PDB file as gemmi writes it, atoms N, CA and C in Angstrom:
CRYST1    1.000    1.000    1.000  90.00  90.00  90.00 P 1                      
ATOM      1  N   UNK A   1    -111.681  31.153  11.645  1.00  0.00           N  
ATOM      2  CA  UNK A   1    -112.982  30.595  11.926  1.00  0.00           C  
ATOM      3  C   UNK A   1    -113.055  30.278  13.418  1.00  0.00           C  
ATOM      4  N   UNK A   2    -114.117  30.707  14.032  1.00  0.00           N  
ATOM      5  CA  UNK A   2    -114.343  30.486  15.456  1.00  0.00           C  
ATOM      6  C   UNK A   2    -115.665  29.746  15.602  1.00  0.00           C  
ATOM      7  N   UNK A   3    -115.644  28.671  16.359  1.00  0.00           N  
ATOM      8  CA  UNK A   3    -116.875  27.929  16.607  1.00  0.00           C  
ATOM      9  C   UNK A   3    -116.838  27.384  18.027  1.00  0.00           C  
ATOM     10  N   UNK A   4    -117.987  27.007  18.503  1.00  0.00           N  
ATOM     11  CA  UNK A   4    -118.033  26.437  19.839  1.00  0.00           C  
ATOM     12  C   UNK A   4    -119.409  26.521  20.428  1.00  0.00           C  
ATOM     13  N   UNK A   5    -119.456  26.182  21.695  1.00  0.00           N  
ATOM     14  CA  UNK A   5    -120.715  26.207  22.423  1.00  0.00           C  
ATOM     15  C   UNK A   5    -120.434  26.682  23.839  1.00  0.00           C  
ATOM     16  N   UNK A   6    -121.183  27.685  24.265  1.00  0.00           N  
ATOM     17  CA  UNK A   6    -121.075  28.189  25.631  1.00  0.00           C  
ATOM     18  C   UNK A   6    -122.486  28.277  26.191  1.00  0.00           C  
ATOM     19  N   UNK A   7    -122.691  27.696  27.352  1.00  0.00           N  
ATOM     20  CA  UNK A   7    -123.997  27.719  27.998  1.00  0.00           C  
ATOM     21  C   UNK A   7    -123.840  28.415  29.350  1.00  0.00           C  
ATOM     22  N   UNK A   8    -124.581  29.507  29.526  1.00  0.00           N  
ATOM     23  CA  UNK A   8    -124.491  30.300  30.756  1.00  0.00           C  
ATOM     24  C   UNK A   8    -125.886  30.429  31.359  1.00  0.00           C  
ATOM     25  N   UNK A   9    -125.975  30.240  32.664  1.00  0.00           N  
ATOM     26  CA  UNK A   9    -127.228  30.355  33.408  1.00  0.00           C  
ATOM     27  C   UNK A   9    -127.055  31.410  34.488  1.00  0.00           C  
ATOM     28  N   UNK A  10    -128.116  32.122  34.805  1.00  0.00           N  
ATOM     29  CA  UNK A  10    -128.069  33.072  35.899  1.00  0.00           C  
ATOM     30  C   UNK A  10    -128.698  34.398  35.536  1.00  0.00           C  
ATOM     31  N   UNK A  11    -128.392  35.405  36.337  1.00  0.00           N  
ATOM     32  CA  UNK A  11    -128.952  36.735  36.183  1.00  0.00           C  
ATOM     33  C   UNK A  11    -127.883  37.652  35.595  1.00  0.00           C  
ATOM     34  N   UNK A  12    -128.083  38.113  34.356  1.00  0.00           N  
ATOM     35  CA  UNK A  12    -127.070  38.940  33.694  1.00  0.00           C  
ATOM     36  C   UNK A  12    -126.862  40.282  34.395  1.00  0.00           C  
ATOM     37  N   UNK A  13    -127.830  40.721  35.170  1.00  0.00           N  
ATOM     38  CA  UNK A  13    -127.684  41.970  35.922  1.00  0.00           C  
ATOM     39  C   UNK A  13    -126.752  41.799  37.114  1.00  0.00           C  
ATOM     40  N   UNK A  14    -126.511  40.544  37.523  1.00  0.00           N  
ATOM     41  CA  UNK A  14    -125.635  40.246  38.666  1.00  0.00           C  
ATOM     42  C   UNK A  14    -124.632  39.184  38.229  1.00  0.00           C  
ATOM     43  N   UNK A  15    -123.494  39.631  37.731  1.00  0.00           N  
ATOM     44  CA  UNK A  15    -122.514  38.692  37.180  1.00  0.00           C  
ATOM     45  C   UNK A  15    -122.011  37.681  38.210  1.00  0.00           C  
ATOM     46  N   UNK A  16    -122.126  37.993  39.499  1.00  0.00           N  
ATOM     47  CA  UNK A  16    -121.674  37.045  40.520  1.00  0.00           C  
ATOM     48  C   UNK A  16    -122.640  35.875  40.677  1.00  0.00           C  
ATOM     49  N   UNK A  17    -123.772  35.887  39.955  1.00  0.00           N  
ATOM     50  CA  UNK A  17    -124.737  34.790  40.010  1.00  0.00           C  
ATOM     51  C   UNK A  17    -124.751  33.954  38.727  1.00  0.00           C  
ATOM     52  N   UNK A  18    -123.695  34.032  37.933  1.00  0.00           N  
ATOM     53  CA  UNK A  18    -123.641  33.294  36.671  1.00  0.00           C  
ATOM     54  C   UNK A  18    -122.913  31.969  36.837  1.00  0.00           C  
ATOM     55  N   UNK A  19    -123.373  30.964  36.105  1.00  0.00           N  
ATOM     56  CA  UNK A  19    -122.715  29.656  36.039  1.00  0.00           C  
ATOM     57  C   UNK A  19    -122.791  29.175  34.600  1.00  0.00           C  
ATOM     58  N   UNK A  20    -121.785  28.435  34.183  1.00  0.00           N  
ATOM     59  CA  UNK A  20    -121.836  27.887  32.838  1.00  0.00           C  
ATOM     60  C   UNK A  20    -120.559  27.170  32.472  1.00  0.00           C  
ATOM     61  N   UNK A  21    -120.562  26.655  31.249  1.00  0.00           N  
ATOM     62  CA  UNK A  21    -119.387  25.967  30.730  1.00  0.00           C  
ATOM     63  C   UNK A  21    -119.388  26.087  29.221  1.00  0.00           C  
ATOM     64  N   UNK A  22    -118.248  25.809  28.625  1.00  0.00           N  
ATOM     65  CA  UNK A  22    -118.183  25.916  27.177  1.00  0.00           C  
ATOM     66  C   UNK A  22    -116.945  25.288  26.590  1.00  0.00           C  
ATOM     67  N   UNK A  23    -116.973  25.203  25.280  1.00  0.00           N  
ATOM     68  CA  UNK A  23    -115.845  24.712  24.486  1.00  0.00           C  
ATOM     69  C   UNK A  23    -115.770  25.597  23.246  1.00  0.00           C  
ATOM     70  N   UNK A  24    -114.589  26.060  22.902  1.00  0.00           N  
ATOM     71  CA  UNK A  24    -114.402  26.927  21.746  1.00  0.00           C  
ATOM     72  C   UNK A  24    -113.265  26.369  20.900  1.00  0.00           C  
ATOM     73  N   UNK A  25    -113.483  26.349  19.574  1.00  0.00           N  
ATOM     74  CA  UNK A  25    -112.456  25.938  18.612  1.00  0.00           C  
ATOM     75  C   UNK A  25    -112.120  27.122  17.717  1.00  0.00           C  
ATOM     76  N   UNK A  26    -110.861  27.210  17.330  1.00  0.00           N  
ATOM     77  CA  UNK A  26    -110.418  28.251  16.409  1.00  0.00           C  
ATOM     78  C   UNK A  26    -109.560  27.592  15.327  1.00  0.00           C  
ATOM     79  N   UNK A  27    -109.685  28.099  14.102  1.00  0.00           N  
ATOM     80  CA  UNK A  27    -108.910  27.546  12.986  1.00  0.00           C  
ATOM     81  C   UNK A  27    -108.497  28.705  12.079  1.00  0.00           C  
ATOM     82  N   UNK A  28    -107.238  28.699  11.663  1.00  0.00           N  
ATOM     83  CA  UNK A  28    -106.702  29.721  10.757  1.00  0.00           C  
ATOM     84  C   UNK A  28    -106.967  31.129  11.281  1.00  0.00           C  
ATOM     85  N   UNK A  29    -106.456  31.424  12.466  1.00  0.00           N  
ATOM     86  CA  UNK A  29    -106.667  32.727  13.105  1.00  0.00           C  
ATOM     87  C   UNK A  29    -105.355  33.487  13.227  1.00  0.00           C  
ATOM     88  N   UNK A  30    -105.469  34.783  13.391  1.00  0.00           N  
ATOM     89  CA  UNK A  30    -104.298  35.624  13.582  1.00  0.00           C  
ATOM     90  C   UNK A  30    -104.587  36.604  14.705  1.00  0.00           C  
ATOM     91  N   UNK A  31    -103.683  36.680  15.679  1.00  0.00           N  
ATOM     92  CA  UNK A  31    -103.813  37.583  16.818  1.00  0.00           C  
ATOM     93  C   UNK A  31    -102.725  38.640  16.700  1.00  0.00           C  
ATOM     94  N   UNK A  32    -103.135  39.908  16.595  1.00  0.00           N  
ATOM     95  CA  UNK A  32    -102.194  41.016  16.438  1.00  0.00           C  
ATOM     96  C   UNK A  32    -101.952  41.712  17.768  1.00  0.00           C  
ATOM     97  N   UNK A  33    -100.721  41.962  18.077  1.00  0.00           N  
ATOM     98  CA  UNK A  33    -100.302  42.835  19.164  1.00  0.00           C  
ATOM     99  C   UNK A  33    -100.990  42.575  20.499  1.00  0.00           C  
ATOM    100  N   UNK A  34    -101.026  41.330  20.924  1.00  0.00           N  
ATOM    101  CA  UNK A  34    -101.507  41.010  22.264  1.00  0.00           C  
ATOM    102  C   UNK A  34    -100.337  41.169  23.232  1.00  0.00           C  
ATOM    103  N   UNK A  35    -100.493  42.049  24.213  1.00  0.00           N  
ATOM    104  CA  UNK A  35     -99.396  42.368  25.126  1.00  0.00           C  
ATOM    105  C   UNK A  35     -98.781  41.133  25.769  1.00  0.00           C  
ATOM    106  N   UNK A  36     -99.612  40.200  26.217  1.00  0.00           N  
ATOM    107  CA  UNK A  36     -99.096  39.001  26.879  1.00  0.00           C  
ATOM    108  C   UNK A  36     -98.165  38.239  25.952  1.00  0.00           C  
ATOM    109  N   UNK A  37     -98.618  37.966  24.719  1.00  0.00           N  
ATOM    110  CA  UNK A  37     -97.789  37.217  23.777  1.00  0.00           C  
ATOM    111  C   UNK A  37     -96.548  38.006  23.365  1.00  0.00           C  
ATOM    112  N   UNK A  38     -96.682  39.315  23.191  1.00  0.00           N  
ATOM    113  CA  UNK A  38     -95.520  40.134  22.832  1.00  0.00           C  
ATOM    114  C   UNK A  38     -94.465  40.096  23.931  1.00  0.00           C  
ATOM    115  N   UNK A  39     -94.880  40.211  25.185  1.00  0.00           N  
ATOM    116  CA  UNK A  39     -93.931  40.186  26.299  1.00  0.00           C  
ATOM    117  C   UNK A  39     -93.223  38.841  26.410  1.00  0.00           C  
ATOM    118  N   UNK A  40     -93.985  37.761  26.285  1.00  0.00           N  
ATOM    119  CA  UNK A  40     -93.372  36.427  26.341  1.00  0.00           C  
ATOM    120  C   UNK A  40     -92.414  36.254  25.172  1.00  0.00           C  
ATOM    121  N   UNK A  41     -92.826  36.714  23.991  1.00  0.00           N  
ATOM    122  CA  UNK A  41     -91.972  36.613  22.804  1.00  0.00           C  
ATOM    123  C   UNK A  41     -90.668  37.373  22.952  1.00  0.00           C  
ATOM    124  N   UNK A  42     -90.714  38.553  23.563  1.00  0.00           N  
ATOM    125  CA  UNK A  42     -89.491  39.328  23.788  1.00  0.00           C  
ATOM    126  C   UNK A  42     -88.565  38.624  24.775  1.00  0.00           C  
ATOM    127  N   UNK A  43     -89.137  38.116  25.848  1.00  0.00           N  
ATOM    128  CA  UNK A  43     -88.324  37.446  26.869  1.00  0.00           C  
ATOM    129  C   UNK A  43     -87.645  36.209  26.296  1.00  0.00           C  
ATOM    130  N   UNK A  44     -88.405  35.416  25.511  1.00  0.00           N  
ATOM    131  CA  UNK A  44     -87.879  34.155  24.975  1.00  0.00           C  
ATOM    132  C   UNK A  44     -87.277  34.291  23.575  1.00  0.00           C  
ATOM    133  N   UNK A  45     -87.254  35.511  23.043  1.00  0.00           N  
ATOM    134  CA  UNK A  45     -86.759  35.767  21.679  1.00  0.00           C  
ATOM    135  C   UNK A  45     -87.492  34.926  20.642  1.00  0.00           C  
ATOM    136  N   UNK A  46     -88.821  34.896  20.750  1.00  0.00           N  
ATOM    137  CA  UNK A  46     -89.660  34.187  19.782  1.00  0.00           C  
ATOM    138  C   UNK A  46     -90.487  35.244  19.057  1.00  0.00           C  
ATOM    139  N   UNK A  47     -89.995  35.678  17.909  1.00  0.00           N  
ATOM    140  CA  UNK A  47     -90.608  36.757  17.148  1.00  0.00           C  
ATOM    141  C   UNK A  47     -92.042  36.424  16.715  1.00  0.00           C  
ATOM    142  N   UNK A  48     -92.318  35.154  16.485  1.00  0.00           N  
ATOM    143  CA  UNK A  48     -93.627  34.722  16.012  1.00  0.00           C  
ATOM    144  C   UNK A  48     -94.766  35.127  16.968  1.00  0.00           C  
ATOM    145  N   UNK A  49     -94.481  35.280  18.251  1.00  0.00           N  
ATOM    146  CA  UNK A  49     -95.531  35.586  19.223  1.00  0.00           C  
ATOM    147  C   UNK A  49     -96.090  37.006  19.095  1.00  0.00           C  
ATOM    148  N   UNK A  50     -95.350  37.920  18.471  1.00  0.00           N  
ATOM    149  CA  UNK A  50     -95.854  39.288  18.335  1.00  0.00           C  
ATOM    150  C   UNK A  50     -96.972  39.382  17.301  1.00  0.00           C  
ATOM    151  N   UNK A  51     -97.047  38.441  16.388  1.00  0.00           N  
ATOM    152  CA  UNK A  51     -98.106  38.388  15.372  1.00  0.00           C  
ATOM    153  C   UNK A  51     -98.496  36.919  15.227  1.00  0.00           C  
ATOM    154  N   UNK A  52     -99.182  36.400  16.227  1.00  0.00           N  
ATOM    155  CA  UNK A  52     -99.446  34.969  16.352  1.00  0.00           C  
ATOM    156  C   UNK A  52    -100.448  34.489  15.307  1.00  0.00           C  
ATOM    157  N   UNK A  53    -100.047  33.513  14.513  1.00  0.00           N  
ATOM    158  CA  UNK A  53    -100.901  32.905  13.495  1.00  0.00           C  
ATOM    159  C   UNK A  53    -101.187  31.463  13.929  1.00  0.00           C  
ATOM    160  N   UNK A  54    -102.436  31.210  14.273  1.00  0.00           N  
ATOM    161  CA  UNK A  54    -102.830  29.921  14.827  1.00  0.00           C  
ATOM    162  C   UNK A  54    -103.464  29.059  13.737  1.00  0.00           C  
ATOM    163  N   UNK A  55    -102.897  27.864  13.531  1.00  0.00           N  
ATOM    164  CA  UNK A  55    -103.507  26.907  12.595  1.00  0.00           C  
ATOM    165  C   UNK A  55    -104.794  26.362  13.174  1.00  0.00           C  
ATOM    166  N   UNK A  56    -104.716  25.908  14.421  1.00  0.00           N  
ATOM    167  CA  UNK A  56    -105.910  25.418  15.103  1.00  0.00           C  
ATOM    168  C   UNK A  56    -105.683  25.491  16.609  1.00  0.00           C  
ATOM    169  N   UNK A  57    -106.779  25.509  17.326  1.00  0.00           N  
ATOM    170  CA  UNK A  57    -106.702  25.560  18.780  1.00  0.00           C  
ATOM    171  C   UNK A  57    -108.064  25.293  19.382  1.00  0.00           C  
ATOM    172  N   UNK A  58    -108.057  25.081  20.681  1.00  0.00           N  
ATOM    173  CA  UNK A  58    -109.317  24.844  21.386  1.00  0.00           C  
ATOM    174  C   UNK A  58    -109.153  25.173  22.862  1.00  0.00           C  
ATOM    175  N   UNK A  59    -110.295  25.416  23.484  1.00  0.00           N  
ATOM    176  CA  UNK A  59    -110.291  25.654  24.925  1.00  0.00           C  
ATOM    177  C   UNK A  59    -111.556  25.068  25.546  1.00  0.00           C  
ATOM    178  N   UNK A  60    -111.393  24.574  26.754  1.00  0.00           N  
ATOM    179  CA  UNK A  60    -112.511  24.140  27.590  1.00  0.00           C  
ATOM    180  C   UNK A  60    -112.522  25.053  28.799  1.00  0.00           C  
ATOM    181  N   UNK A  61    -113.698  25.578  29.139  1.00  0.00           N  
ATOM    182  CA  UNK A  61    -113.770  26.523  30.249  1.00  0.00           C  
ATOM    183  C   UNK A  61    -115.081  26.365  30.991  1.00  0.00           C  
ATOM    184  N   UNK A  62    -115.095  26.892  32.199  1.00  0.00           N  
ATOM    185  CA  UNK A  62    -116.350  26.985  32.936  1.00  0.00           C  
ATOM    186  C   UNK A  62    -116.376  28.293  33.716  1.00  0.00           C  
ATOM    187  N   UNK A  63    -117.571  28.763  33.958  1.00  0.00           N  
ATOM    188  CA  UNK A  63    -117.812  30.056  34.573  1.00  0.00           C  
ATOM    189  C   UNK A  63    -118.512  29.853  35.899  1.00  0.00           C  
ATOM    190  N   UNK A  64    -117.992  30.487  36.937  1.00  0.00           N  
ATOM    191  CA  UNK A  64    -118.626  30.474  38.252  1.00  0.00           C  
ATOM    192  C   UNK A  64    -118.551  31.893  38.798  1.00  0.00           C  
ATOM    193  N   UNK A  65    -119.704  32.531  38.906  1.00  0.00           N  
ATOM    194  CA  UNK A  65    -119.710  33.917  39.374  1.00  0.00           C  
ATOM    195  C   UNK A  65    -118.951  34.803  38.421  1.00  0.00           C  
ATOM    196  N   UNK A  66    -117.984  35.547  38.927  1.00  0.00           N  
ATOM    197  CA  UNK A  66    -117.201  36.452  38.091  1.00  0.00           C  
ATOM    198  C   UNK A  66    -115.905  35.820  37.601  1.00  0.00           C  
ATOM    199  N   UNK A  67    -115.713  34.534  37.835  1.00  0.00           N  
ATOM    200  CA  UNK A  67    -114.480  33.853  37.430  1.00  0.00           C  
ATOM    201  C   UNK A  67    -114.711  32.945  36.226  1.00  0.00           C  
ATOM    202  N   UNK A  68    -113.802  33.022  35.277  1.00  0.00           N  
ATOM    203  CA  UNK A  68    -113.778  32.083  34.157  1.00  0.00           C  
ATOM    204  C   UNK A  68    -112.574  31.186  34.378  1.00  0.00           C  
ATOM    205  N   UNK A  69    -112.818  29.914  34.591  1.00  0.00           N  
ATOM    206  CA  UNK A  69    -111.734  28.957  34.764  1.00  0.00           C  
ATOM    207  C   UNK A  69    -111.456  28.294  33.424  1.00  0.00           C  
ATOM    208  N   UNK A  70    -110.252  28.524  32.911  1.00  0.00           N  
ATOM    209  CA  UNK A  70    -109.831  27.908  31.658  1.00  0.00           C  
ATOM    210  C   UNK A  70    -109.194  26.577  32.042  1.00  0.00           C  
ATOM    211  N   UNK A  71    -109.925  25.501  31.789  1.00  0.00           N  
ATOM    212  CA  UNK A  71    -109.433  24.173  32.154  1.00  0.00           C  
ATOM    213  C   UNK A  71    -108.299  23.740  31.239  1.00  0.00           C  
ATOM    214  N   UNK A  72    -108.406  24.116  29.969  1.00  0.00           N  
ATOM    215  CA  UNK A  72    -107.393  23.729  28.996  1.00  0.00           C  
ATOM    216  C   UNK A  72    -107.464  24.695  27.819  1.00  0.00           C  
ATOM    217  N   UNK A  73    -106.311  25.224  27.421  1.00  0.00           N  
ATOM    218  CA  UNK A  73    -106.195  26.070  26.246  1.00  0.00           C  
ATOM    219  C   UNK A  73    -105.018  25.560  25.441  1.00  0.00           C  
ATOM    220  N   UNK A  74    -105.234  25.235  24.179  1.00  0.00           N  
ATOM    221  CA  UNK A  74    -104.157  24.761  23.306  1.00  0.00           C  
ATOM    222  C   UNK A  74    -104.228  25.546  22.008  1.00  0.00           C  
ATOM    223  N   UNK A  75    -103.087  26.154  21.610  1.00  0.00           N  
ATOM    224  CA  UNK A  75    -102.978  26.856  20.339  1.00  0.00           C  
ATOM    225  C   UNK A  75    -101.815  26.249  19.562  1.00  0.00           C  
ATOM    226  N   UNK A  76    -102.069  25.833  18.324  1.00  0.00           N  
ATOM    227  CA  UNK A  76    -101.037  25.245  17.466  1.00  0.00           C  
ATOM    228  C   UNK A  76    -100.705  26.203  16.334  1.00  0.00           C  
ATOM    229  N   UNK A  77     -99.413  26.500  16.178  1.00  0.00           N  
ATOM    230  CA  UNK A  77     -98.936  27.310  15.065  1.00  0.00           C  
ATOM    231  C   UNK A  77     -98.052  26.411  14.202  1.00  0.00           C  
ATOM    232  N   UNK A  78     -97.475  26.995  13.192  1.00  0.00           N  
ATOM    233  CA  UNK A  78     -96.586  26.223  12.334  1.00  0.00           C  
ATOM    234  C   UNK A  78     -95.397  25.678  13.110  1.00  0.00           C  
ATOM    235  N   UNK A  79     -94.851  26.490  14.029  1.00  0.00           N  
ATOM    236  CA  UNK A  79     -93.632  26.118  14.742  1.00  0.00           C  
ATOM    237  C   UNK A  79     -93.799  25.877  16.232  1.00  0.00           C  
ATOM    238  N   UNK A  80     -94.954  26.223  16.788  1.00  0.00           N  
ATOM    239  CA  UNK A  80     -95.133  26.157  18.240  1.00  0.00           C  
ATOM    240  C   UNK A  80     -96.451  25.490  18.613  1.00  0.00           C  
ATOM    241  N   UNK A  81     -96.468  24.927  19.820  1.00  0.00           N  
ATOM    242  CA  UNK A  81     -97.724  24.538  20.440  1.00  0.00           C  
ATOM    243  C   UNK A  81     -97.731  25.177  21.822  1.00  0.00           C  
ATOM    244  N   UNK A  82     -98.734  26.011  22.068  1.00  0.00           N  
ATOM    245  CA  UNK A  82     -98.877  26.682  23.353  1.00  0.00           C  
ATOM    246  C   UNK A  82    -100.009  26.028  24.121  1.00  0.00           C  
ATOM    247  N   UNK A  83     -99.772  25.718  25.380  1.00  0.00           N  
ATOM    248  CA  UNK A  83    -100.805  25.127  26.235  1.00  0.00           C  
ATOM    249  C   UNK A  83    -100.848  25.913  27.538  1.00  0.00           C  
ATOM    250  N   UNK A  84    -102.056  26.104  28.064  1.00  0.00           N  
ATOM    251  CA  UNK A  84    -102.191  26.881  29.294  1.00  0.00           C  
ATOM    252  C   UNK A  84    -103.482  26.506  30.006  1.00  0.00           C  
ATOM    253  N   UNK A  85    -103.574  26.948  31.249  1.00  0.00           N  
ATOM    254  CA  UNK A  85    -104.805  26.874  32.028  1.00  0.00           C  
ATOM    255  C   UNK A  85    -104.720  27.966  33.076  1.00  0.00           C  
ATOM    256  N   UNK A  86    -105.847  28.358  33.626  1.00  0.00           N  
ATOM    257  CA  UNK A  86    -105.821  29.411  34.627  1.00  0.00           C  
ATOM    258  C   UNK A  86    -107.185  30.024  34.829  1.00  0.00           C  
ATOM    259  N   UNK A  87    -107.196  31.169  35.489  1.00  0.00           N  
ATOM    260  CA  UNK A  87    -108.438  31.840  35.849  1.00  0.00           C  
ATOM    261  C   UNK A  87    -108.407  33.275  35.372  1.00  0.00           C  
ATOM    262  N   UNK A  88    -109.533  33.737  34.836  1.00  0.00           N  
ATOM    263  CA  UNK A  88    -109.725  35.132  34.466  1.00  0.00           C  
ATOM    264  C   UNK A  88    -110.944  35.626  35.228  1.00  0.00           C  
ATOM    265  N   UNK A  89    -111.010  36.937  35.423  1.00  0.00           N  
ATOM    266  CA  UNK A  89    -112.142  37.501  36.172  1.00  0.00           C  
ATOM    267  C   UNK A  89    -112.913  38.473  35.299  1.00  0.00           C  
ATOM    268  N   UNK A  90    -114.236  38.499  35.475  1.00  0.00           N  
ATOM    269  CA  UNK A  90    -115.110  39.399  34.728  1.00  0.00           C  
ATOM    270  C   UNK A  90    -115.255  40.756  35.390  1.00  0.00           C  
ATOM    271  N   UNK A  91    -114.884  40.881  36.646  1.00  0.00           N  
ATOM    272  CA  UNK A  91    -115.125  42.125  37.391  1.00  0.00           C  
ATOM    273  C   UNK A  91    -113.919  43.050  37.436  1.00  0.00           C  
ATOM    274  N   UNK A  92    -112.906  42.811  36.621  1.00  0.00           N  
ATOM    275  CA  UNK A  92    -111.699  43.645  36.531  1.00  0.00           C  
ATOM    276  C   UNK A  92    -110.934  43.754  37.844  1.00  0.00           C  
ATOM    277  N   UNK A  93    -111.124  42.816  38.765  1.00  0.00           N  
ATOM    278  CA  UNK A  93    -110.407  42.838  40.039  1.00  0.00           C  
ATOM    279  C   UNK A  93    -109.081  42.119  39.923  1.00  0.00           C  
TER     280      UNK A  93                                                      
END                                                                             
């Protein structure tokens, strides 16, 4: 189950003119074959990361231009709690 609220303002034809913020919750989710999690799982010998089953999680983010700033990301599994923050880009740069 995925729920949340994201509010974005600006011109969709020009992604560098977008602004917004949001919060997303996830419950009882499964992520298959995500390269990032698989690589971390191999390095740390954590097999669970190759087929990540999330009991619950949430993220707070905001958007400025082509950047998505993840202020807080938390994913809880049966055996792990993953927390992160960082920046992603919409323009593939």
